[in-house]
Every structure is written in C-alpha cells, then in structure tokens.
C-alpha positions in Angstrom: 24.7 74.2 -52.6 26.0 77.8 -52.3 26.1 79.7 -55.5 28.5 82.7 -55.7 27.9 85.1 -58.6 31.0 86.3 -60.4 30.1 90.0 -60.1 27.3 92.0 -58.6 26.5 95.7 -58.6 26.9 95.5 -54.8 30.4 94.3 -55.2 31.4 97.2 -57.3 31.1 99.6 -54.4 29.3 103.0 -54.4 30.3 104.6 -57.7 28.5 107.8 -56.9 30.6 108.4 -53.8 33.8 107.6 -55.7 32.7 110.1 -58.4 32.0 112.8 -55.8 35.4 112.2 -54.2 36.9 112.8 -57.6 34.9 116.0 -58.2 32.3 114.6 -60.6 28.8 116.1 -60.0 25.9 113.8 -59.1 22.3 114.8 -59.5 19.7 113.7 -56.9 15.9 113.8 -56.8 13.9 113.8 -53.6 10.9 111.4 -53.3 8.1 112.4 -51.0 4.9 112.0 -53.0 5.5 109.0 -55.2 4.5 105.5 -54.0 5.5 103.3 -56.9 8.8 102.2 -58.4 8.0 104.1 -61.6 9.6 107.2 -60.0 12.9 105.3 -60.1 12.5 104.5 -63.8 11.6 108.2 -64.5 14.7 109.4 -62.6 16.9 106.9 -64.4 15.5 108.0 -67.8 16.0 111.6 -66.9 19.7 111.1 -66.1 19.7 111.4 -62.3 22.2 109.5 -60.2 20.6 109.4 -56.7 17.1 108.9 -55.3 16.7 110.6 -51.9 13.7 108.9 -50.5 12.3 111.0 -47.7 10.6 109.3 -44.8 11.1 112.2 -42.4 8.8 114.6 -44.3 6.3 112.2 -45.8 3.7 109.5 -44.8 5.3 107.0 -47.1 5.2 103.4 -45.7 8.4 101.4 -45.4 7.2 98.9 -48.0 6.8 101.6 -50.6 10.2 103.0 -49.8 11.8 99.6 -50.1 10.1 98.8 -53.4 11.3 102.2 -54.9 14.8 101.7 -53.5 15.2 98.2 -54.8 14.1 99.2 -58.3 16.5 102.2 -58.2 19.4 99.9 -57.2 18.5 97.4 -60.0 18.7 100.4 -62.4 22.1 101.5 -61.2 20.9 104.4 -59.1 21.9 105.1 -55.6 18.8 104.7 -53.3 19.3 106.7 -50.1 16.6 106.9 -47.5 16.2 109.6 -45.0 14.7 108.0 -42.0 12.7 109.8 -39.3 14.8 111.6 -36.6 16.6 109.1 -34.3 14.7 106.2 -35.8 17.4 103.6 -35.9 14.8 100.7 -35.8 13.9 101.1 -39.5 17.5 101.2 -40.8 18.0 97.5 -41.1 14.6 96.9 -42.6 15.2 99.5 -45.3 18.7 98.1 -46.2 17.3 94.6 -46.2 14.6 95.8 -48.6 16.9 97.3 -51.2 18.2 100.7 -50.0 21.8 101.5 -50.6 22.2 104.4 -48.1 20.8 105.7 -44.9 20.5 109.4 -44.1 19.9 110.2 -40.4 18.6 113.8 -39.8 19.6 116.2 -37.0 22.5 114.3 -35.5 24.2 116.3 -32.8 26.7 114.0 -31.1 29.2 111.3 -32.1 27.2 108.9 -29.9 24.1 109.4 -32.0 26.1 108.9 -35.2 27.6 105.7 -33.7 24.1 104.3 -33.2 23.4 104.9 -36.9 26.6 103.1 -38.0 25.8 100.2 -35.6 22.3 99.8 -37.2 23.6 100.1 -40.8 26.8 98.1 -40.8 27.4 94.4 -40.3 30.1 93.3 -37.7 32.8 94.1 -37.0 32.0 97.7 -38.0 28.5 97.7 -36.7 25.7 95.5 -35.3 23.4 95.0 -38.2 21.4 91.8 -37.8 22.4 88.8 -40.0 20.2 87.5 -42.9 20.8 85.1 -45.7 19.4 86.8 -48.8 19.4 90.4 -50.1 17.6 91.9 -53.1 20.8 93.8 -54.0 22.4 90.4 -54.7 19.4 89.1 -56.7 18.4 87.0 -53.6 21.2 84.7 -54.4 22.7 82.8 -51.5 26.2 83.8 -50.5 28.5 82.7 -47.7 27.8 84.9 -44.7 31.2 86.6 -44.8 30.9 87.4 -48.5 27.4 88.8 -48.1 28.5 91.0 -45.3 31.5 92.2 -47.3 29.5 93.1 -50.4 26.7 94.7 -48.4 29.2 96.8 -46.5 30.8 98.1 -49.7 27.4 98.8 -51.2 26.0 100.7 -48.1 26.7 104.4 -47.4 26.0 106.1 -44.1 25.0 109.8 -44.2 24.9 112.0 -41.2 22.8 115.2 -41.5 23.9 118.2 -39.4 21.1 120.8 -38.9 22.0 122.6 -35.7 24.8 124.5 -34.1 25.3 121.5 -31.7 25.7 119.2 -34.7 28.2 121.5 -36.5 30.3 121.7 -33.3 30.6 117.9 -33.3 31.5 117.6 -37.0 35.1 116.5 -36.4 34.2 113.8 -33.9 31.4 112.5 -36.2 33.7 112.5 -39.3 36.2 110.5 -37.3 33.9 107.5 -36.9 34.6 104.4 -39.0 31.5 103.6 -41.0 30.4 107.2 -41.7 30.7 108.2 -45.3 29.2 111.7 -45.8 28.4 114.6 -43.5 25.5 116.6 -44.9 24.6 120.2 -43.9 20.9 121.0 -43.9 20.8 124.7 -44.5 17.1 125.3 -44.0 16.9 123.9 -40.4 20.4 125.3 -39.7 19.3 128.8 -40.7 16.4 128.5 -38.1 18.7 127.1 -35.4 21.2 130.0 -35.9 18.5 132.7 -35.9 18.8 133.5 -39.6 15.5 132.0 -40.7 15.4 131.3 -44.5 18.7 133.2 -45.1 20.6 130.2 -46.4 23.3 132.4 -47.8 24.1 134.1 -44.5 27.9 134.2 -43.8 27.4 132.2 -40.6 25.9 129.3 -42.6 28.7 129.4 -45.1 31.2 129.3 -42.3 29.5 126.2 -40.9 29.7 124.5 -44.3 33.4 125.3 -44.5 33.9 123.9 -41.0 32.1 120.6 -41.9 34.0 120.3 -45.2 37.3 120.7 -43.4 36.4 118.1 -40.7 35.3 115.6 -43.4 38.5 116.2 -45.4 40.7 115.6 -42.3 39.2 112.1 -41.9 38.9 111.2 -45.6 35.1 111.6 -45.7 32.8 113.6 -48.0 30.8 116.7 -47.1 27.6 117.8 -48.9 24.9 120.4 -48.5 21.1 120.7 -49.0 18.8 123.7 -49.1 21.0 125.6 -51.6 19.6 128.8 -53.1 20.8 128.2 -56.7 23.7 127.6 -59.0 25.8 130.6 -57.8 25.3 129.5 -54.2 26.4 126.0 -55.1 29.6 127.3 -56.7 30.4 129.2 -53.5 29.9 126.1 -51.4 31.9 123.9 -53.7 34.8 126.4 -53.3 34.3 126.0 -49.5 35.0 122.3 -49.9 31.6 120.7 -50.4 31.2 117.7 -52.8 29.2 118.4 -56.0 26.1 116.5 -54.9 23.1 118.5 -56.2 19.6 117.8 -55.0 18.1 119.1 -58.2 14.4 118.3 -57.7 11.8 117.0 -55.3 8.7 115.3 -56.6 6.3 117.3 -54.6 7.7 120.6 -55.9 7.7 119.3 -59.4 4.1 118.2 -59.2 2.9 121.4 -57.4 4.8 123.6 -59.9 3.4 121.7 -62.9 -0.1 121.8 -61.6 0.1 125.6 -61.0 1.6 126.2 -64.5 -1.0 124.1 -66.2 -3.9 125.9 -64.5 -2.3 129.3 -65.4 -1.9 128.2 -69.0 -5.5 127.1 -69.3 -6.9 130.3 -67.7 -4.7 132.4 -70.0 -5.9 130.5 -73.1 -9.6 130.9 -72.0 -9.2 134.6 -71.3 -7.6 135.2 -74.7 -10.6 133.5 -76.4 -13.3 135.3 -74.5 
C-alpha cells in the first residue's frame, strides 16, 4: 500500500529562497570542522536559517555531511552543501542523504552549470537517478511522480562564480532552468582579478552588480560571500544582491574562542603574579 502524507516540509518549498526574494534577510553559518548533527541543533537554537556545509575546504566525509544536513532539514533549516569543484558525482548522494541544496564552486560556463542541474534535479528538468525513499519525506513511500515533484520543490541549485570567466557567463548561467541562485565568491574573485584580498575594490563591486542584473533578468537570486562587514553588505544589497548573510564559520568561531580564552587566562594569571 502506498501512503501519501498530507503535508511535508519538502512540499512547502524553499521558504528561505522565497524570503530572500521578498527582501527578508537570512543568516547562514558555515560548517567545516563539526562532524556531528549537534551543530545543526546549535544553529537552530541560535536563530540561523541556513547551514552551509563545506566539502570543498574540509576533509568531512559524505556520511557526516548527510547526517548534519538531514538533521538541519528536520529542524526547519536549509542545508546547503558546497561540493568539491566539478564533483557532480556526490550531488545525488548528498541530496538522497538529506541535503536541501547544492553549491557548486568555480563554475565558468553554462555547460558546467547544466551538469550541476542534471545531477541535482529529477526528469524532466535533470537526470537525477530515481529512488523510492527520501529522509526529507520521513522515508515514507510516495508515488514516483509525487516524490519527484516534492523533491524538486525542496531542492535548490546554487552556482558559485569566482572568476572573471564565470562572471562573463552570468547571463547564460542565470537563464538555465533549474538554477536558483548565482553566488559571487569575493575572495577567489579578488585573486583572479589581481586585487588580492581587496574585496571592496570597485572592479569586484561591478562584478556583483553585473551578476545581480543577470539574475534579475531571469527571475533568479544573486548572493555574495566574502563580505568585509555590515557596511560592505549594505553597498552590495544596493547593487541588487539578496540579503543572504554568511554570518559565521565554525572553524573561525572555534579558533577565535580558543585564542580569546587563552588570552583571558594569561591576563588573569599576570594580574595575580
């Protein structure tokens, strides 16, 4: 017997994306160091909206990423996973394991972006392989067409532009059916453009405006990472970027906390000597 639930979180669509489109800010936290689902519970308790699980800049195994993502999804958070560069082979496994979004770094052509869409979306929009059960649906069995529809609504595809070549192809990439957000990675882009570390350089701001305009022409969102601070964010919002704020990364929080705790103890000991 096939049991169809009345309503699932997956059936409600991606609320964060809808909020961003309406101009509502969303806070994201990057996950590189954590290996257990507790980081999702901490993020939920702290009021974050998105987990950005980073497999490009960590040694995290897929299993750990999927467990964290599935817990985040259960708690009502978006769980986006940045896969290693050009690694389309892990996309289906992560989505099958509980991720709600895929971020592909350093995309430079519409053909590369099309491969990401093919891996992330079921037919007819893509070529994602069929399966009968998904954690996002509580592993309840659905008719195949219904499962595909719900999964497609709950899945977001993010294309990360980090080079001049990628920026030049922003319009063609934004035009692809199945792409939801174009992200600009300011740190790598600053290197590619010859302005290493100067993420506020006018050339980078112009790139952001160009990507935002391309996204808007095709009804998509544009976002940016590597921002210098709140004033910089405000400038980029004025250029058309969505208010998606990567507010923290677990490695930075841990390193900063450890350094501060060591400094506090040394100061206390020095005061008593």
